[in-house]
C-alpha positions as CSV (number, residue, x, y, z in Angstrom):
1,M,0.0,0.0,0.0
2,S,1.5,3.3,-1.1
3,K,1.2,6.3,1.2
4,K,-0.6,9.4,0.0
5,T,1.5,12.5,-0.7
6,I,0.8,16.2,-1.0
7,T,3.0,18.7,-3.0
8,I,3.0,22.2,-1.6
9,Q,4.8,25.4,-2.6
10,Q,5.5,28.5,-0.7
11,Y,4.4,31.6,-2.7
12,G,4.2,34.2,0.1
13,S,6.9,35.9,2.1
14,P,6.9,35.5,5.9
15,I,8.6,38.9,6.5
16,R,5.6,40.6,8.1
17,C,4.1,37.5,9.6
18,P,4.1,36.5,13.3
19,E,6.9,34.3,14.6
20,L,4.5,31.4,15.1
21,Q,3.7,31.3,11.3
22,R,7.4,31.3,10.5
23,L,7.8,28.3,12.8
24,H,4.9,26.5,11.0
25,L,6.7,27.1,7.7
26,K,9.9,25.6,9.1
27,G,7.8,22.6,10.3
28,L,6.6,22.1,6.7
29,G,10.2,22.3,5.5
30,L,9.7,25.6,3.8
31,G,11.2,29.1,4.3
32,K,12.3,30.5,1.0
33,M,10.1,31.7,-1.8
34,H,8.9,29.3,-4.4
35,K,10.3,26.3,-2.6
36,I,8.4,23.0,-3.3
37,R,8.1,20.1,-0.9
38,V,6.5,16.7,-1.2
39,L,5.1,15.6,2.2
40,E,3.1,12.7,3.5
41,D,-0.6,13.6,3.6
42,T,-1.4,13.5,7.3
43,P,-3.9,15.5,9.4
44,S,-1.0,17.4,11.1
45,V,0.4,18.5,7.7
46,R,-3.1,19.5,6.6
47,G,-3.6,21.5,9.7
48,L,-0.3,23.4,9.2
49,I,-1.4,24.2,5.6
50,K,-4.7,25.5,6.8
51,K,-2.9,27.9,9.1
52,L,-0.9,29.4,6.3
53,P,-3.3,29.9,3.3
54,H,-1.7,33.2,2.5
55,L,1.8,31.7,2.2
56,V,1.4,28.2,0.9
57,K,-0.6,26.6,-1.9
58,V,-1.2,22.9,-2.7
59,I,0.1,22.0,-6.1
60,K,-0.8,18.3,-6.3
61,E,-2.4,15.6,-4.2
62,D,-1.6,12.0,-4.8
C-alpha cells in the first residue's frame, strides 16, 4: 500500500508574519520563496497548511 503524498509550494513571504507562522513554515520544510516540498498527507500537515493559506498553496495531491 502506497502512502498518499501532497505537494506544496511557498508563494508568500513571511517577512511581516508573526513568529509562530514562521515556525509553521519551518515545520513544513519551507522558508524560501517558491520552494516546493512533497510531504506525506497526514492530518497534522493538513492543519499546518490551513494555518498558512496566504503563504502556501497545494500544487498536487496523490
